[in-house]
DRENDO-1510 file (C-alpha; in Angstrom, 1 decimal, always signed):
<recs>
REC; n; res; u; v; w
REC; 1; MET; -11.0; -14.3; -26.9 .
REC; 2; GLY; -12.8; -13.9; -23.6 .
REC; 3; THR; -13.1; -11.2; -21.1 .
REC; 4; LEU; -11.5; -11.0; -17.7 .
REC; 5; PRO; -13.4; -10.6; -14.4 .
REC; 6; PRO; -13.6; -6.9; -13.4 .
REC; 7; ASP; -12.5; -7.8; -9.8 .
REC; 8; LEU; -9.1; -8.8; -11.2 .
REC; 9; PHE; -7.9; -5.2; -11.7 .
REC; 10; ARG; -6.5; -4.3; -8.3 .
REC; 11; SER; -3.6; -5.1; -6.0 .
REC; 12; TRP; -3.5; -8.7; -4.6 .
REC; 13; VAL; -1.4; -10.0; -1.7 .
REC; 14; HIS; -0.3; -13.7; -1.4 .
REC; 15; SER; -2.3; -15.5; +1.3 .
REC; 16; PHE; +0.1; -18.5; +1.4 .
REC; 17; GLU; -1.7; -20.0; +4.3 .
REC; 18; GLU; -4.6; -20.8; +1.9 .
REC; 19; ASP; -2.6; -22.3; -1.0 .
REC; 20; ALA; -3.8; -25.7; -2.0 .
REC; 21; GLY; -1.8; -28.0; -4.3 .
REC; 22; ASP; -0.9; -26.1; -7.4 .
REC; 23; VAL; -3.4; -23.2; -6.7 .
REC; 24; THR; -2.0; -20.0; -5.3 .
REC; 25; VAL; -4.4; -17.8; -3.3 .
REC; 26; TYR; -4.3; -14.0; -3.1 .
REC; 27; ARG; -6.5; -11.6; -1.1 .
REC; 28; PRO; -7.0; -7.8; -1.6 .
REC; 29; ALA; -4.4; -5.6; +0.0 .
REC; 30; GLU; -6.8; -4.4; +2.7 .
REC; 31; TYR; -7.5; -8.0; +3.9 .
REC; 32; PRO; -6.8; -8.6; +7.6 .
REC; 33; PHE; -3.9; -11.0; +7.2 .
REC; 34; PRO; -2.3; -12.8; +10.2 .
REC; 35; PRO; +1.2; -11.7; +11.0 .
REC; 36; ALA; +3.9; -13.0; +8.6 .
REC; 37; ARG; +7.6; -12.2; +7.8 .
REC; 38; GLY; +6.7; -10.9; +4.4 .
REC; 39; ARG; +4.1; -11.2; +1.7 .
REC; 40; GLY; +4.5; -10.9; -2.0 .
REC; 41; GLY; +1.8; -9.8; -4.3 .
REC; 42; MET; +0.8; -8.5; -7.7 .
REC; 43; GLU; -1.4; -6.0; -9.3 .
REC; 44; PHE; -3.2; -5.9; -12.6 .
REC; 45; GLY; -4.1; -2.9; -14.7 .
REC; 46; PRO; -6.8; -3.2; -17.4 .
REC; 47; ASP; -4.3; -1.8; -19.9 .
REC; 48; GLY; -1.9; -4.8; -19.7 .
REC; 49; VAL; +0.2; -3.4; -16.8 .
REC; 50; PHE; +1.2; -6.0; -14.3 .
REC; 51; VAL; +3.3; -5.1; -11.2 .
REC; 52; ASN; +5.0; -8.0; -9.5 .
REC; 53; HIS; +5.6; -7.4; -5.8 .
REC; 54; PRO; +8.2; -10.0; -4.6 .
REC; 55; VAL; +9.3; -9.9; -1.0 .
REC; 56; GLY; +12.5; -7.8; -0.9 .
REC; 57; ARG; +15.0; -6.8; +1.7 .
REC; 58; GLY; +13.6; -6.5; +5.2 .
REC; 59; ASP; +10.6; -8.5; +4.2 .
REC; 60; ALA; +9.1; -5.5; +2.4 .
REC; 61; PRO; +7.5; -6.0; -1.0 .
REC; 62; GLU; +9.3; -4.5; -4.0 .
REC; 63; ALA; +7.7; -3.3; -7.3 .
REC; 64; VAL; +8.8; -4.9; -10.6 .
REC; 65; PRO; +7.0; -3.5; -13.7 .
REC; 66; CYS; +5.7; -6.2; -16.0 .
REC; 67; ARG; +3.1; -6.8; -18.7 .
REC; 68; TRP; +0.2; -9.2; -19.1 .
REC; 69; ARG; -1.6; -10.3; -22.3 .
REC; 70; LEU; -4.7; -12.4; -22.7 .
REC; 71; LEU; -4.1; -15.9; -24.2 .
REC; 72; ALA; -7.6; -17.4; -23.8 .
REC; 73; GLU; -10.6; -17.3; -21.5 .
REC; 74; ARG; -9.2; -16.8; -18.0 .
REC; 75; ARG; -5.6; -17.5; -19.1 .
REC; 76; LEU; -2.9; -14.8; -19.3 .
REC; 77; ALA; +0.8; -14.6; -20.2 .
REC; 78; VAL; +2.8; -12.5; -17.7 .
REC; 79; ARG; +6.2; -11.3; -18.8 .
REC; 80; CYS; +8.7; -9.5; -16.4 .
REC; 81; PRO; +11.6; -8.2; -18.5 .
REC; 82; ARG; +13.6; -6.7; -15.8 .
REC; 83; SER; +13.0; -9.1; -12.9 .
REC; 84; VAL; +15.7; -9.9; -10.4 .
REC; 85; GLY; +17.7; -12.7; -11.9 .
REC; 86; GLY; +16.7; -11.9; -15.5 .
REC; 87; ASP; +13.6; -12.0; -17.6 .
REC; 88; TRP; +10.8; -14.4; -16.8 .
REC; 89; GLU; +7.5; -15.3; -18.4 .
REC; 90; ARG; +4.7; -17.4; -16.8 .
REC; 91; GLU; +1.2; -18.3; -17.7 .
REC; 92; LEU; -1.5; -17.7; -15.2 .
REC; 93; GLU; -4.9; -19.4; -15.2 .
REC; 94; ILE; -7.6; -17.7; -13.2 .
REC; 95; VAL; -9.3; -20.5; -11.2 .
REC; 96; HIS; -11.6; -18.1; -9.3 .
REC; 97; CYS; -11.8; -14.3; -9.0 .
REC; 98; GLY; -14.2; -12.6; -6.6 .
REC; 99; ASP; -14.2; -9.4; -4.7 .
REC; 100; ASP; -12.4; -11.0; -1.7 .
REC; 101; VAL; -10.2; -13.8; -3.2 .
REC; 102; LEU; -8.2; -14.6; -6.3 .
REC; 103; ARG; -7.1; -18.2; -6.9 .
REC; 104; VAL; -4.7; -18.8; -9.7 .
REC; 105; ARG; -2.5; -21.6; -11.2 .
REC; 106; TRP; +0.9; -20.5; -12.4 .
REC; 107; THR; +2.7; -22.5; -15.2 .
REC; 108; HIS; +5.6; -22.1; -17.5 .
REC; 109; PRO; +4.7; -21.3; -21.2 .
REC; 110; GLY; +3.6; -24.4; -23.0 .
REC; 111; GLN; +3.2; -26.4; -19.7 .
REC; 112; ARG; -0.3; -27.4; -18.6 .
</recs>
């Protein structure tokens, strides 16, 4: 299997203004975002920890503990067993990861 970019392991916030087609864009938490009613996000730990930050009540992000595992070069499976509405699992392809931007493509398992 491959390795993951070291810049991946941090907290990322959805920069929905920059989304293009099926590619979702995230920026580091300290990025100077324009005002918005709420921004979700996610964070990756090198030990397989993934924290989903959906937008919750009052437009504030919540924290849902999840896990990630490496499937192939730049492709992860993310599983959130206690998500609102039940368990979910998605695959995430890292399109680009740098120190100031993360571009990913989310799919359902087996879909490409």
